C-alpha positions in Angstrom: 13.9 -37.9 46.4 12.3 -37.5 43.0 9.2 -36.1 44.5 11.3 -33.4 46.2 13.1 -32.6 43.0 9.7 -32.4 41.1 8.3 -30.0 43.7 11.4 -27.7 43.2 10.8 -27.8 39.4 7.2 -26.8 39.9 7.9 -23.8 42.1 7.5 -20.4 40.4 10.9 -19.1 41.5 12.6 -21.9 39.6 10.7 -20.8 36.5 12.0 -17.2 36.9 15.5 -18.6 37.6 15.4 -20.4 34.2 14.1 -17.2 32.5 16.9 -15.2 34.1 19.5 -17.7 32.7 17.9 -17.4 29.3 18.1 -13.6 29.5 21.8 -13.8 30.4 22.4 -16.1 27.5 20.5 -13.7 25.3 22.8 -10.8 26.3 26.0 -12.8 26.1 25.2 -14.0 22.6 24.5 -10.5 21.3 27.5 -8.7 22.7 29.7 -10.6 20.2 31.3 -8.0 17.9 28.9 -5.3 19.1 31.4 -2.6 18.2 31.6 -3.8 14.6 31.6 -0.9 12.1 28.7 -0.9 9.6 30.5 -3.1 7.1 29.1 -6.5 7.9 26.0 -8.3 6.5 23.3 -5.9 5.1 25.6 -2.9 5.8 23.8 -0.9 3.1 20.5 -1.0 4.9 22.1 -0.5 8.3 24.0 2.5 7.0 20.9 4.1 5.7 19.2 3.7 9.1 22.1 4.9 11.1 22.6 7.8 8.7 19.2 9.2 9.6 20.2 9.1 13.3 23.6 10.7 12.6 21.9 13.5 10.8 19.6 14.1 13.8 22.7 14.2 16.0 24.6 16.6 13.7 21.8 18.9 12.5 19.0 18.6 15.1 16.0 16.3 15.5 13.0 16.9 13.2 11.0 13.7 13.4 8.8 14.8 10.5 11.7 15.4 8.2 14.2 12.5 8.4 17.3 13.0 6.3 20.3 11.0 5.4 23.5 11.0 3.4 22.4 9.7 0.0 21.4 12.5 -2.3 21.4 10.5 -5.6 18.6 9.4 -7.8 19.2 5.7 -7.2 16.7 5.0 -4.5 13.8 7.2 -5.5 14.4 8.2 -9.2 14.6 11.9 -8.2 17.6 14.0 -7.4 17.4 14.4 -3.6 19.7 17.4 -2.6 18.1 17.6 0.9 18.7 13.9 1.6 15.1 13.2 2.6 14.6 9.6 3.8 10.9 8.8 4.0 10.3 5.1 4.8 9.2 4.0 8.2 8.3 6.7 10.8 11.6 7.4 12.5 10.8 6.2 16.0 13.9 4.1 16.0 16.1 7.0 14.9 14.6 9.3 17.4 15.5 7.0 20.3 18.8 6.1 18.7 19.9 9.7 18.4 18.7 10.6 21.9 20.7 7.8 23.4 23.9 9.0 21.8 23.3 12.6 22.6 22.6 11.9 26.3 25.2 9.1 26.7 28.1 9.9 24.3 30.6 7.6 26.0 29.6 5.0 23.3 29.7 5.7 19.6 26.5 6.0 17.5 26.8 2.5 16.0 27.1 0.8 19.3 24.1 2.6 20.6 22.2 1.5 17.6 23.0 -2.1 18.2 22.2 -1.7 21.9 18.8 -0.3 21.1 18.0 -3.3 19.0 19.3 -5.6 21.7 17.3 -4.0 24.4 14.1 -4.0 22.2 14.6 -7.7 21.5 15.2 -8.4 25.2 11.7 -7.0 25.9 10.4 -9.2 23.1 12.0 -12.2 24.7 10.0 -11.6 27.9 6.7 -11.1 26.0 7.3 -14.2 24.0 7.7 -16.1 27.3 4.4 -14.6 28.5 2.5 -15.5 25.3 4.0 -19.0 25.2 3.1 -19.5 28.9 -0.5 -18.6 28.2 -1.0 -20.6 25.0 1.3 -23.6 25.7 2.3 -23.9 29.3 5.1 -22.6 31.5 7.7 -24.8 29.8 6.4 -23.7 26.5 6.9 -20.1 27.4 10.4 -20.7 28.6 11.3 -22.8 25.5 9.9 -20.2 23.1 11.9 -17.5 24.8 15.0 -19.8 24.7 14.6 -20.2 20.9 14.1 -16.5 20.4 17.2 -15.8 22.4 19.5 -18.3 20.8 18.4 -19.2 17.2 21.5 -18.0 15.4 19.5 -16.1 12.7 17.7 -14.1 15.4 20.9 -13.5 17.4 22.3 -11.6 14.5 19.2 -9.8 13.3 18.2 -8.6 16.8 21.4 -6.7 17.2 21.5 -4.9 13.8 20.9 -1.2 13.3 17.5 -1.6 11.7 14.0 -0.7 12.9 12.7 -4.4 12.7 13.6 -5.4 16.3 11.8 -2.4 17.7 8.8 -2.9 15.6 8.6 -6.6 16.6 8.7 -5.5 20.3 5.8 -3.1 19.9 3.9 -5.8 18.0 4.4 -8.4 20.7 3.5 -6.0 23.5 0.3 -5.3 21.5 -0.5 -9.0 21.1 0.0 -9.6 24.9 -2.1 -6.7 25.9 -4.8 -7.9 23.5 -4.7 -11.3 25.1 -5.1 -9.7 28.5 -8.2 -7.9 27.2 -9.6 -11.2 25.9 -9.0 -12.9 29.2 -10.2 -10.1 31.5 -12.5 -7.9 29.3 -10.7 -4.8 30.5 -10.8 -2.1 27.8 -7.7 -0.4 29.2 -5.7 -3.4 27.8 -7.7 -3.1 24.6 -6.7 0.5 23.8 -3.2 0.1 25.0 -2.9 -2.8 22.6 -4.2 -0.5 19.8 -1.6 2.2 20.6 1.2 -0.4 20.7 0.2 -1.9 17.4 0.0 1.6 15.9 3.6 2.2 17.0 4.6 -1.2 15.5 3.0 -0.4 12.1 4.6 3.1 12.1 8.0 1.6 12.8 7.5 -1.2 10.2 4.1 -1.5 8.4 4.4 -5.2 7.8 3.7 -5.9 11.5 0.1 -5.4 10.6 0.1 -9.2 10.1 0.3 -9.6 13.9 -3.3 -8.6 13.9 -4.3 -12.0 12.5 -4.0 -13.9 15.8 -5.8 -11.0 17.4 -8.7 -11.4 15.0 -8.8 -15.1 15.7 -9.1 -14.4 19.5 -11.9 -12.0 18.9 -13.9 -14.3 16.7 -13.4 -17.2 19.0 -14.7 -15.2 22.0 -17.4 -13.1 20.5 -18.3 -14.6 17.1 -18.9 -12.6 14.0 -22.7 -12.2 14.6 -22.1 -10.8 18.1 -19.7 -8.3 16.8 -22.1 -7.0 14.2 -25.2 -7.0 16.4 -23.6 -5.5 19.5 -23.2 -1.9 18.6 -21.1 -0.9 21.6 -18.6 -3.7 20.9 -18.6 -2.9 17.2 -17.7 0.8 18.0 -14.9 -0.3 20.3 -13.3 -2.4 17.5 -13.9 0.3 15.0 -12.0 2.8 17.2 -9.3 0.2 17.7 -8.9 0.0 13.9 -8.7 3.8 13.6 -6.1 4.1 16.4 -4.1 1.4 14.7 -4.2 2.6 11.1 -4.8 6.4 11.0 -1.3 7.5 12.3 0.2 5.4 9.5 -2.1 6.9 6.9 -1.3 10.4 8.1 2.4 9.6 7.8 2.0 8.3 4.3 0.0 11.4 3.4 2.7 13.7 4.8 5.6 11.9 3.1 3.8 12.0 -0.3 4.8 15.7 -0.3 8.4 14.6 -0.7 8.6 12.2 -3.6 12.4 12.6 -3.9 12.7 11.0 -0.4 10.4 8.0 -0.9 12.4 4.9 -2.1 10.9 2.6 -4.7 8.6 0.3 -2.7 6.2 -1.5 -5.0 8.9 -4.0 -6.0 8.7 -5.5 -2.4 5.4 -7.2 -3.0 5.9 -9.0 -6.3 8.1 -6.8 -8.4 10.1 -9.6 -10.0 6.9 -11.8 -10.4 8.4 -14.5 -8.2 5.4 -15.2 -6.0 4.2 -18.9 -6.2 7.0 -19.8 -8.6 9.2 -22.8 -7.6 12.0 -20.5 -6.8 9.8 -18.7 -4.3 9.1 -21.9 -2.3 12.7 -22.9 -2.5 14.1 -19.6 -1.2 11.6 -18.9 1.4 10.7 -22.2 2.8 13.7 -24.3 1.7 16.6 -21.9 2.2 15.4 -19.3 4.7 12.8 -20.8 7.0 13.9 -24.4 6.5 17.7 -24.1 6.4 18.9 -20.7 7.6 16.4 -20.3 10.5 15.5 -23.9 11.5 18.8 -25.5 10.4 16.9 -28.2 8.4 16.5 -30.6 11.4 14.5 -28.0 13.3 11.6 -28.8 10.9 11.0 -32.0 12.9 9.8 -30.4 16.2 8.4 -27.4 14.2 6.1 -29.9 12.3 4.9 -31.4 15.6 4.1 -27.9 16.8 1.7 -27.4 13.9 0.1 -30.9 14.4 -1.3 -30.4 17.9 -4.0 -28.1 19.2 -2.8 -26.8 22.6 -5.2 -26.0 25.4 -8.1 -25.9 23.0 -6.5 -22.9 21.3 -5.3 -22.4 17.7 -3.5 -19.1 18.6 0.0 -20.3 17.7 -1.4 -21.6 14.4 -3.0 -18.3 13.5 0.1 -16.5 14.5 2.0 -18.6 12.0 -0.7 -18.1 9.4 -0.2 -14.4 9.8 3.5 -14.9 9.1 2.7 -17.1 6.2 0.5 -14.5 4.6 3.2 -11.9 5.2 5.7 -14.1 3.3 3.3 -14.6 0.4 2.2 -11.0 0.1 5.6 -9.3 0.6 7.1 -12.0 -1.7 9.9 -10.2 -3.6 11.4 -8.5 -0.6 11.4 -11.7 1.5 13.2 -13.6 -1.3 15.8 -10.9 -2.0 16.6 -9.9 1.6 16.8 -12.2 4.6 16.4 -9.5 7.2 12.7 -9.3 6.2 12.2 -12.6 8.0 12.9 -11.0 11.4 9.1 -10.3 11.6 8.2 -14.0 11.5 10.6 -15.2 14.2 8.2 -14.9 17.1 5.6 -17.1 15.4 8.3 -19.7 14.5 9.6 -19.7 18.1 6.1 -20.3 19.5 5.3 -23.2 17.1 8.8 -24.7 17.6 8.3 -24.5 21.4 4.9 -26.2 21.1 6.6 -28.9 19.0 9.3 -29.5 21.6 6.7 -29.9 24.3 4.6 -32.3 22.1 7.6 -34.2 21.0 8.9 -34.7 24.5 5.6 -35.9 25.8 4.8 -38.1 22.7 3.2 -41.3 23.9 2.8 -43.2 20.6 6.5 -44.0 20.2 9.4 -45.2 22.3 10.0 -42.2 24.6 13.8 -42.6 24.9 14.3 -42.8 21.2 11.9 -39.9 20.6 13.7 -37.7 23.1 17.1 -38.6 21.7 15.9 -37.6 18.3 14.5 -34.3 19.6 17.8 -33.4 21.3 19.7 -34.4 18.2 17.4 -32.4 15.9 17.8 -29.2 18.1 21.6 -29.6 18.3 21.9 -29.9 14.5 19.5 -27.0 14.1 21.6 -24.7 16.2 24.9 -26.0 14.7 23.7 -25.6 11.1 22.2 -22.2 11.6 25.3 -21.0 13.4 27.6 -22.1 10.6 25.7 -20.0 8.2 25.1 -16.9 10.4 28.7 -16.6 11.6 29.5 -15.3 8.1 27.2 -12.4 8.6 29.6 -10.9 11.2 32.6 -10.7 8.9 34.0 -7.5 7.6 34.8 -8.7 4.0 35.9 -5.3 2.8 37.8 -3.4 5.5 39.1 -1.0 2.7 35.8 0.9 2.9 36.5 1.7 6.6 40.1 2.7 5.8 39.1 4.9 2.9 36.3 6.5 4.9 38.8 7.5 7.6 41.0 9.0 4.9 38.2 11.1 3.4 37.2 12.3 6.9 40.9 13.3 7.5 41.4 15.1 4.1 38.1 16.8 3.4 35.8 19.3 5.1 32.6 18.2 6.8 30.5 19.9 4.1 32.2 18.2 1.2 30.1 16.1 -1.1 31.5 12.8 -2.1 31.0 10.5 -5.1 31.6 7.0 -3.6 30.4 4.4 -6.1 30.0 1.0 -4.5 27.5 -0.7 -6.7 24.8 1.5 -5.2 25.6 0.3 -1.7 25.7 3.3 0.7 28.0 1.6 3.2 31.1 3.2 1.6 29.6 6.7 1.5 28.5 6.2 5.2 32.0 5.5 6.3 33.2 8.9 5.0 30.8 10.8 7.3 29.8 12.9 4.3 26.8 13.3 2.0 26.9 12.4 -1.7 26.4 9.8 -4.3 26.8 6.0 -3.8 26.7 5.6 -7.6 27.6 7.6 -10.6 24.0 8.1 -11.7 24.7 10.8 -14.4 27.7 12.2 -16.2 30.5 13.3 -13.8 30.4 16.9 -15.0 26.7 17.1 -14.0 27.5 15.7 -10.5 30.2 18.4 -10.2 27.6 21.0 -11.1 25.4 19.6 -8.4 28.2 20.1 -5.8 30.3 17.0 -5.9 33.8 17.8 -4.5 35.6 14.4 -4.4 35.5 11.0 -5.9 36.3 7.9 -3.8 36.8 4.4 -5.1 38.0 1.2 -3.4 38.4 -0.7 -6.7 40.3 0.3 -9.7 37.6 -0.4 -12.3 37.3 1.1 -15.8 35.3 4.1 -14.5 37.9 4.9 -11.8 40.8 4.6 -14.3 38.9 7.0 -16.7 38.5 9.6 -13.9 42.1 9.2 -12.9 43.1 10.4 -16.3 41.0 13.5 -15.9 41.2 14.6 -12.2 44.1 15.2 -9.8 44.7 12.6 -7.1 44.3 13.7 -3.5 45.5 10.4 -2.0 46.1 6.9 -3.4 46.9 3.6 -1.8 46.7 0.0 -3.0 43.2 -0.1 -1.4 41.6 3.2 -2.4 42.0 6.4 -4.4 40.5 9.8 -3.7 40.3 12.3 -6.6 39.8 16.0 -6.3 37.0 16.8 -8.7 37.8 20.6 -8.6 41.3 20.0 -10.1 41.5 18.9 -13.7 44.8 17.6 -15.1 
């Protein structure tokens, strides 16, 4: 009887059946609140991303001139009347806007979430392939399971941000590179270069995915062979050019528009936090340890780092790449948890290796070991879920209500001053361009074209302006002032 069951478990169709179930769970988990307005966790960053796509929809697609709704000085230090938005190359926005234009039966925000979900679904499959290659078939399935259902990744793989798409391109590149190492086929090699180039254009920090690739190259060829073999050296030199040159061209082009380039040097170590006790606490204690791994997930994760699988250190170097990313991009990773989206694949692979090692552990009582493993994973998912469920909440529905009012009462070309502590989510809800912060005297904003003032809190500034300008509409949740009508 047990032999028959074991044979079923070892058949390939059973493996694909499990993978199919994981994919269904993946989709089911991410459809939760998919129609949320952009007013949940990290709404400011999602609003900025979606705004570029909305501008493409409303004003036409120009991939070299991405524009959005914030024309203030707050993000770049320069007045930005054209609303230029030069950060990552807008591949995500191009696809996002085209999906909405061709299939308008869903709104723009839902299409943005679906794009991230579909990208992450592809990532799930490639994590399975990578795990299968460097652990075993169960390792691949378990890694894809973690990627699908770790609560942190459920949320951040359905947000309107370029990170999920960039991770997809990067994982495809890693897999193609593995195929090249295994087969020596340079078609895989150059396809990997193109995919990595797209990943870096979409999010430059995916460059750290090249570290496990470098490990594979050195393990197979050795440094001396690479230097001495001129043909091989040229191939890798061309690979580097394909990977980096498009990004350098993009950076060169965007330098022509300084008013559209947000401050970025702060992301590395702007607040001098790198290596300080608070850095280790926030990154490895709060984020990786507690938010992502739910504290108890550190047990199987540690076992994943302790064993050398199949004579390979691939998973270890994948995690080393993530570790360097956390160290180098220190301030941004401490300040914003969505930056950790990039390290999730490495964590899932190491965690899967740990589960396999833990399950097969022979030095301890197997029953107790496996009970501890199951308990650790249950607590991991439960603890992570308790924290991440807060991300879905709309804590300030008044920004949606007031945005609808502005859309109803003003013309499409009106410019709005919508102070919300510099957060662009309120301005985004209006469907108008303008200022998310009063960055200069109000009369100067009026000279620059400001038509209306919107506030969702009756602070001192709002009360001051209420004494000067006529009210267009007022409720207990918001007030809209007409800046062209002085009392």
